[in-house]
N, C-alpha and C positions, 0 to 999 in steps of 0.2 A: 406392173401389173396396172389397169387403169381404172379407172373410176367404176364404183358400184352403181349397177344399173335399180331402177325403183321396180320392185317384182313381190304383190301380191300374191298371199298363199289363203285359201280357205281348205279346212278341211271340212270331206265331201262325207267319209263312211269309217266307223272302225268297226271288222267285224272279229270277235273275239269270243270263247267257252270258258265256263266257270271252271275255277281248280275244283277238282273232287276232294273235296274234304266238307267234314261238318262244319259249320258255322261260320262259311266263309261268306255268306249273303246278307244284308239288310238294309231294311226298307225304312226310309227314314221319312222324318216330320217332312221334310220337305218335299214330300211324293215321289224324291228319287230314289233309285235300290242300286247300292256299292256291290262289289265282288273280286275277289283276286282273279288276276290271269296271268299264272304264271308269276313275274316279279313286278307286273302293273298293279295297282287298282284302279280297275274301270266303273264308272259311271253310266248304268244307263237310264232313260226315263218310259216307264212301261206305259206314256200316252203314245208316245210315237213311235216304239220298239226302235230306237234308235238309239247307240252306245255315242252319248256326248263327251267324254273324255278320260284318258289312261293318265293317271297320276306316277310322276318318277320318282322314285325316293328309294324302295328295299335293293337290297343285294340280292334278295333270297324270294323264293318263293311265298306267297299271301297265304298264310292259311285262316284268316279271322279278322271280318271288317263291321264296325261297328255306328253309328250314327248317335248323336249326340246331336239334340233328340233325336231316339227312334222313333216308331210308328205308335210305341206304348204309349209317349208321351204328347202327343202331336197335338192334344187338346188345351194342352198348356201352352202352346208353341204356335200360337195362329200367324204372328204376321213379326216374326225372326228378320232382322236385315243379314244375319249371320248363321250359318250351321256348319255344323262340327264333324269331323270322323275320326274314328281312332281305326287304323291298321296293323293289324302283326304279322309277323313271318316267322319261317322255321328256324332263324339264327335266333330268335328271342329280342328283336328287335322293336318297339311297338312307335309309331309315327302318328301326330296328330296332324289335322288338315283342317283346313278353313275355306269355305264356298260363302261367297260374296252373293247373295241371293239377284241384288241389284243388277250387278252387271255380270253374273255369271262365273266368276274369277272366282279360281281355284287357288291356295296360296298352301306351302309345305310350313305349319308355322313352328314345330319343335319333334327331333325324338325326345321320349321319355328320359330321363337320366341315366337312371338302370334298366338295365335289358336284361330279359330272363338268360338263363346259363343254356337253357334248351329252349326247343320251340312254341312258340305262344298257341294255345290250343283255344282259348275261350275269349272273349272278352263283354262282361256286362256294365248296364249304367241303372244309375237312379238319379232322375233329374230333381234337383232340391228346390230350384228355382231358375227362369230365365238365365242367370247368370252364373249358375253353381251347380256343379254336377258330383256325385263321387262314382266309382268307376273301378271293377275289378280284374285283373288278368289273370288269366290260369295259363301254368305251365307243362311239357311233359315229363317235368321232373318232378310235379308234385307240387311246387311253390304258387303259391298264389300272391300278387301283392295288388293291395288297397291303396288307390286315389281320392285325393281330390283336387277337381278343376275348376278355376273361377276366370269367367271369358270380360273382356273387357264391355264396359257399358260404350264406352268410347270409341270412334276410332283411332286414335292416337294409341291406347291403351294394348299393353298384350297380356295373352293367355299365361296365369300364373297354375301352376301343377306342381303339388308335392305326394311325396308318398308317404300314405299315413302311418300301413304296417305290411309286413313281407310275413306270410304263415308257411311254414312246411308242413301243409296239410298232410302230405301223404308222400311214402317213397316211389311210389307208381305215378301214372302221371292223372291230372285233375282234366276232365274233360269238358265240363259244363258248370256254368255259374250263373245264379240268380241273387240280386240284392232287392229287399224291400225295406220301408220304414215300419217298426213295430207298432201295432194298431194302436193309438192312445199314447204315443210316448215319442213326442217330437224327436229329434237328436240321436235315436238309438235306432240302429241296423239290425235286419237280419244278413246273412249271405247263407247260402245255400250252395254246397260243393258234390258234384258226383264225381267218381271214377271208376276203376279195374273193381274196386271191392264190393260191390252191388251195393254198400251202405251209402246214402245220405248224409252227409255229414253238415250240421247247422249251428253256426260262429255266431257273435253277437257281440258286438261294439258299440262304442260311442263317433259323432261325426269326427270326432277330432284324435280318438285313442286307439290304443290294441282293440284286436280282436282276441276273444275267446273261444274254446267248443263249448256248448252247450247241451249238445247230445246228438243221438244217430238213428236216423231213420232205417228202419228194418224192413224188407218184403220180397224187393224185387229180386231175382234168382240170377239175375248178371247186370253186366256193366249198365251204368247209369248212363243216358246216353244224353239228355235233354231234362232241365229244368226250367220253370217258369211261374216269379209270382205274380197274383194278381193284385190291383189296387183297390184299397178298400170303397165299398159302396157305400152308396148314403144311408140304407138299410141295416147295413153290417158292421158298424163301424167297429166292432171288439174284436173284429176277424179279421184274415186273410187267408185267403187258399194258395199252394203251392203245387202246381201239376209237376210229375215227373214221369220220364219213359226208360225205357231198359232194351237191351239187346234180348230182355224174354218175351218180347211183344207186348208185353203189356204196358196198361197207362196208370197209373195211379193218381187220386188227387188226396191234397192231405189239407187238414184244416189246422189254423194256428189260432188259438180263441186267447182272449184276456180272460183267463179266471178269474180275479181278483189282486188285490194288495198282498204283499208278501207275508205283512201279519197276518192280516185275517184269515188268510186261505190257509187250512192244513189239510193234507190227505190224509185219505186211512188207508193203508196197504190192503188190499182185497185182490181177490180174483178178477175184480173188475176193472182194476186200475190198470192191470196188464193188457187187457184188450184196447181200454183207453189211450192209449200211448203217455209218450214222456213229458214229465213236467220240466220248465225250469224258469230263470229270473232273470230277469235283465230291466235293472234301476230298481223302481220301487213297485215293479208288477211280476207276475207269475205268467205264465202262459203254458198253457196244454197244447200236444201235439196229436191228432187222432187222422186216421183214415176214413176219408169223407165218401169215396168209390173207387171201385177198380175197372175199368175200360178196357175189355177185351173183345178183339176186331178184326187187328190185325193180324197176317199170316207172317212176317218177318219183321226184325229190326224195325224198334220204332225210333228212327234216329231226330225228330225232333216236336215238339212239342211247344204251343204258343198261346194266351190268350188274348182271347180278342183285343183290339184297344178302345178305350173307353171312349166316347162319344159322349159330349157335354159333362164330364166328370161323372159319369156313370158306367160303370164297369161290365159288361155284358155277360152273362153266363154260358159261355159260348168257348172251345178251344179247338183249334187246329191241330194237327196232327200229320206228320208225314213220314212215310217207309219203305224199308228196301222192298217191300213188296209192290212197289210202284202205284202205290194209291196213297190221296190224302183225306182225311176224314175230319167233318166236324162234327163235333159231339155238343149235345144241350143237356140238360133237366126237361123230363115232360113235365106240362104244367102241372098235371094234377098230382103225381104221384113224387116227382120229385127225383125220378131214376134218371140216372143219365145216360143218354141213348145215343147213338151216331143219326143224325139226324141226315148228312149229305157225305157222299162218297165219290172222288172224281181220281181219274186216272184208271189204268186199267189192271187188273190181276194178268201178270203176263210173264211167262218165262222165257223170251224172247230176249228182253231186255234188264239190266240191274236196274234197281230203282230211285227213289230220290232221299237223297241226303240230306233234304228238309225245307221247311214250309214255311213261309212268312205271309202274315197280316197285310195288307195295305193300311195308311191310316184311317180311313172310312168304312172300313170292313167290309165295302163289294167286292173287293178283289185278292186271289189269294194266289202267291208265286210259290212255284216248287221248283229247284235245280236240282238234277238228275247224273248218273254216272256218266255220261254220253258229254258231258260239259255243257249241258243246254239248260233252258229253261223252258216251263210250263206254267200260264199264266189262264187263270179261269177268272172269268164276273161273274157277279150276280146280275143277270138281265132282267130278274121277277118283278112284276110292277109293283106287287104290295108284299108285305112283310112274311105274310104265311106263303106265298107260292115265289118258291125260289130255281131259281131258272139257271144254273150255270153252264156258262159257254166258254168257250177255248178263246183265248186272242194272241193277236202277233208279239212275238217276242223277239228280241235281236239273236243271234245263235253266231255262231264260229269253232275254230278248232280247239281241241281242248289240250294241245303237245304244240312243240316249235312248229312253227311253217317254214317249208323247207323251200320253196319254191314258187312260181306266181307267174300266170301269162295272159296276155289278153287275148279274147278271140279275133276273128281274122279283121273285123271290120270294129271293133272295141265295142261289142253290145254288150259283153259281158266278161269277166275276171273268173278265172279258173287255178283255185289254188290245190297246194298238197303240202301235208302232213304228215308227222311222226306218229299221229292220231290214226292213222293208217286210211283214212279217206281224204275223195279228190273232192272240191266244193264247189259251186259256181255262184256267184253275187252278180246281181245286176241290180240297176235301178228301177222301180216300178211305178208305173202310171199312176198319178191322183192327182187330186183337183188343186191339195195343195201346195204353195209357192216353192216349198222345198222342195228336194229331191230325194225322197228314203229309199234306201238300199235295204235288200232283202237276200238272205241265201235262196238261191232257186230251185236247185237239184244236187244232188250230191251222188255224182255218175259211178265214181268208185268207192266201194266200200270192201277193205281191204284183209287180208290176215296177215301182212306187213307192213313195218315203216316204210312210207314213199316218200323220195328222195328228189325225185326231178318230174319234171312235166313240160312237154310242149306241145304247141296246138300245130297241128297239118295245117298250111298254109295253102290256097289254089283253090280251086274250084268243087262244086260237088257239094257233100253234107259236113256237118260240123266232125270232125275226127280229133284226136287228140294222144298221144304217146304218154306212157306214165313208165318211171323205172323205180322201183322199190329194193328194200333190202333180200332179193333175190338177183338171180342171174338171166331172168328173162324180162324182156321189154314187150308191153302188152299196149295192145292197139284198142281203141275204144270207139265209136262209134253214135251219134246220135241218135236216139228214137223219134217215131213220130210224135209221143206222147210230149215232149222236150220243145221240140220244132212249133208245135202248137200253143203250150205254151208263151213261147219266147214274143208270141205278138204281142200279148200284154205289157211287156215290158217296154219303159221309155225307150231305149233305142232300138227294140224289136222292129215293129212298123211294119212295113210291107216289104221293103228292101232287103229285109237281114237274109231269109229262106225262101225261094220264090212257092205259089202252090203246084205250078205244074212237077217240080223238082219233086215237093213232099211225095207225089202219089209216087215215086221210083223207092219210099221207104217203107218195106214191109214190117220192120221189126216195131212194135208198139212199145216195148219198154225191156226192161230184164229181171229174172231172178237170181238173187244168192244163192251160191252153194254152201252145201254143208260145211266147209271147213275154212267156208271164206275166203277163197284163193281165186275162183275164176265166176263171171257172171254169163250166167245163159239167158240168149233171146227169147223173147214172146212174142212170138207170129201173130200178124192181126187177124188171121181166120182160125188161129186154135186155142182162142178161148174158150169154147164150148166144149171142144173134145176134150180137153187138159182137164177138165169136172170131172167128166166121167170117169176118165183115167183115174184121177188121186179118188176118186168115190168107191170105185172096185177092189180097193188094199186089203190088207188084213183089218184096214181100221184102229191099227195102233198109231196112239198119238205119242210120239216120244220127245224128249229132249230135242234130238237132232233136229229134229225137222225145223226148216223156215219157214214165217209165212208166206204164203204166195201173194208176191206182187199184183198191184191193183193199177198200172200205170195209168192215169186219166190226165187231160189238159185242164193246167190249171188255173184259173182267173184270180186266183187272187193268189198274196205269198203264201207259199205251204207252212205248214205246221211242222215240229218236229217228227210225229209219228210218220207223217208222209212221206218227210226226206228222208228217213230211215231206211224205210223199205221200198218204197216206189216210184223214186226218181233215177232208180239204177239205169246206165247206157251199158247197151251188148257189148262184149267183148270180140274184136271179131278175129284178132290175131295175134299170138307169141310170136316172139323174135328170139330168137337160141342162139347163143355163139359167145356171148363173155361166160368168161370164167370164173369172175365174182360178182357182189354185190351193186347193182347200176349207182350213178353216181350224179352224168348228166346229159341231158339229152337237148339237139336243137333241130329246127328243121326248115329250110333254106324257103325263100321270100316265092318261089315259082312253084314252093308244094311238090315238088319230085323227089327230094333225099332227105333224110332225117338222119343225122349222126348222135352214136353215142358213146359213152367211157362209161369204164367203173371204176371201183376202188382197186387199186396196185401198188407191189411192194415191187416190181420188178419189170422191164421193157416188153415181154411176152404179155403181160397182162396189162400193159398202160396203151394199148392198140384202140384206136379209135373206130370203130367199124360203121360204116355206111350202107343204107337201106332205102331200095329202091321202093319209094310210095305208092300202091296200087297190087305189084305185085309181090312186097315186103320181102323180096332177096336181099342178101349180104351181096353186094358190089363193088365194096373196097374195104381194108384193114390198112387204117395210115398208121405207119410206125414212125416215132421219134421220140416220146417221153420215156423214162423211167421209173416215175410214177403216178398216183392216182391224177387223171386230167380231170380238173376241178368247174371248168368252164367250157364252153364251146359257140362259138357263133359265125354264122355265115355271114361275106359283106353282103350289101343291099345289091350289088349285082350278080349274086351269086356264084360269081368266078375264085372266091377265094373263102377256103375254111381257116375261124384262127383257135387255136386252143392254147390254155395258160393250165400250167400243173403245178403240184406240190412241190415238184422238182426246181422250181425257180426258173424256169422256162418258159417262154411262148414261142407256139411253131405257127408259120403259115404256110399253108398246102393251097397249092393250085388246083382249080378242079374243072376238067374239060369236059366238054360231052362232046363222041362222034356221033358222024351223018347217023349211025345205025343205031343210037342210041346207049352205045357203051358211055361207061362213067371211065375218065381215069384221072389218077391226081399225081402230084410231086411235089415235097418239099420243098420250099420255096426259098424258107429260112427258119433257122432257129437260135434264137439271143436269150442269153441268161439275163435278164431283165431287171430282177429285184431281188434283194440280201433275203427274202424269206418265202413264204410258201404264197402264190398270185392264187388270190381268192377270185376274182372276175376280170372279166372283158367287155370292152362294146366298141363295136364299128361307128365311126360317122356316117350317117346316111347318105352324104353329099359326095364320100370319094373314098378315096384308100388310106384314110387315119384309121386310128383304132387308140382306144381308153384303158389300161390295166391298172388294175388296183392288188396291193398287197399290205401283208399283215406288217411290213415293215414301216407300216403306216404312209405309205406315199401313192399320188396316182401318177403316172409317166404316160403321155401323148407319143404315139409312134406313128412315121408316116411312109407308106412302099413309095418308093421313090421310081422314075419312069427306068430307072436300070433296075428296076427289080431289088434294089441294095432297100433293106430295113433301118431308118435312122431313129433316131431319137428326139421331136420336137421340143418338150418341153415337159418340166416334173413340176407338178402344184408342189405350193408349198408344204411342207409336215405336218398331218393332219392331228387331232389328239389321242386316237385309236388305231386298230388296225382297221385295214380300209376292207371291208368284208362285200360291197356289194357297189357296181357303177354301171349308169346306165346313159345314153347318149341320145340326144332327140336335135333335130331340124328347127332351126329356126326362120333360116330365111336362105333359099337355096342360090337368089344373084349373088348375094354375099357371102358366100360359104360360111352363117353362123349359125353357131348351135348351141344347145344347153347340157354341161353333163349333171346326172344328178350323183349324189356319193353318199355311201351308208357305210355308217360305223360299227363298231363292236358293241361303242357304248349306247347303240340307237340313234345317234344324233343323224340327222340325213342335210346334206349342204348341196345347191346350185351353184354351179359355177358356168359363164359366161364363157364361151370360146370363138375366134373366127380364124379360119383357114388362109392362109395368102402364100402364094407360090409365086415365086419369082425363078429368073434362068440364074443368074448370081447366086441366092443364097440357097436355092430351093424351098422345104416347106417352112414357114414359123406359123406357130399359133399362139397371137398373144391370150391370156383368159384376166378373167377377174370374177372375184368373188358375186356372186350375185344376191344369195340369200341363204343366210342361218336358219332355219325353223326352229322356233326355239322348245327349248324340251319337253314342256306341257303337248306339244303334239307331236313329236317324235314317238320312237318307241322305245321301250323301255330296256331293251336286252339287245344284242346284235341283230343288225338288220341283213337277211339273207337274201332276199333279191329285190332288183327294181326294176321296173317297167313302166315304160311310156306306151301311154293310149295309141295307136296306128291313128296318126291323122294324116288331110290334107295338108302339102308344103305351106306356110307363110301366116302361120293361125297365131293370133295373140294368147288366148287359153289355152293352156297344155294340162294334160288330165297324166298322173304320176301314182303308181301304185305301188305299195312296200309292203313286205313280209318278214315276220321276223322270229326269234326264240321267244318274245313275248308272247305268244299264240296269236297274235294280233295280226289282221290284212288291213291294212290304210289304203285310202286312197284321198289324193287331196289334187286342188285346182289352183295354178299357179296363170295369173294374167301379166304378161309380159309388155 
């Protein structure tokens, strides 16, 4: 192995969707938003709508995140050098992270010493001072742990965390918690808990000791979903409010009032006292809890309620609620009557998509963020000029897949990325033109929204319109073609420009967009001249608005990155062909570099099922069935001169087929070699762009380099040193054609990515040799947090020093990196 050359790595883009659980999102005093993306903790900046990083550490899916200090305590945390974040997962593990605001560096501080036995459902915190906080974590087995954490005042010191109490609050799950300091009673705390028994449990305790149950608040008729205490205001130092929401669609506001000293205040048991609500004692004071208001307005479960964060120590009387009816509402008391009313409603009441799992205020109270059923974010900002005139406008947000991303490919000239996922969507990501220095990537379109998990995708190469083929958990390969609305939108992206698809060719594209079918399996084209007739046709029906109908798509040229509602319905590509032939679910696809053949394989337990089918692009006829393997073919790739097809399989063999075209256009194929290459399943393969060498990677933690010699024998040239975990992805790109040097990217089951430099040397005596050296190990904070499923180099002209790599993984993430050689 020769010496390591200096390679610089830069993270360009991360796309990821939000886990579909309540309490998953937190907006911190730092101005950043945290959320769980599978087992990664992702951080995004609302100003730029870019995901900044993903934090590796959890082995299980992340259920909840909570900033210390959160937006609620931003008024106390103006100039902190360090912000902290808690994250909890479905295994019961809670991790504390530290963000240094000067360097923007993240650090894994510690894992809490005692884990919950079941999944963590919620975390709440109260900042006692800038260096001290209390927090509580709830679990699905009904246990609540209360913690004390002190942060270092000097960089040399460490965080100290201690468990104050562990409460078995319920036999069923506790799903929401809120902490507050009792009015006029420093050092004593109230902890409200909500679960599945429709009652709010109130516990009190001191900073140092145990918590005791003091009362239960009854009124809701279904699960309690969210609780939030207000902070005391200057006018009312004797009381705080608690807001609760439930699956009964109702929001309740409770008032916790200090009514007197323990000795002096006596309660007469009268009928009125039952209406006024329960009384409890904590320390030397007596408190009473009564219902302040009941807010009715949502049409479905209310998943979250949150008080507007205080500005300058003043708690505004303003509550944000988010519901499964796909709306968020802001509630405030009327000036004259004091009656609580809904003053703002954003989102839309729609039956075509499930709604919001939670809503959050920004620290300054000017923006509100919801996260929804489709793993999506929705952000509104109040752009009204005065306090009275409110005008909430939708803003750009990051987006991505909300399930494992199974395959990824570049457009023919690299102007955009196409990724497919088990979330049943195909998405296009591209960098968008902007005046800023940094390149900003956004989701540009969602060409396929399907009814099955999608496993593989390939871009059709060659001339003509943009086309791709995709294969899902079904026996059909589907072919899609770009509509006119997409081609026009592409002009506004960085890489789009003039050359990407000339105007004269656009004239041939008669399809404007596509409509979803009711079952979500096939996408029908919308033609340029049919939109007016279409409306008349639809208008003349029985006029029955049923739940099965899907809204009509309205595809348009987009001049700025689309928001979720546009992506979900209006950016589909029409399906042009279905290819039938395979007997099982599709597993792998590839297209040759000339754009004339597509190869496909499906899941297989027998040699008959493990056939590779060849399809002719254009006619889409089956032109070959290649037999060699006995189990699933996991990856296929054509050599760069299109004379050979390489396949690797679960049966631990690879096969090389020669592909010839006769003069009359017939395709002939022959098995050249079949080699048992690894001890375990072979996951991936990749050809050398400059020759007939290729790499294979396997679960046996190795990557091997093979060469097809002049006499058509296959020879192993090199095995890279064993890696730390199963190698699930490999991609070879050229660096210098004269020197026959290249770079191999290696992706592992652990999520880590490495780059290896390789040089091909061919001599008469020795045949082919290939010295290789490790060029770069990406640091874990840049890599994926679970298995890398595919790596793909952007197509480039040869001899470039800046190379771009994209990767996708089981952590729902799509990532783009730049490497400077």
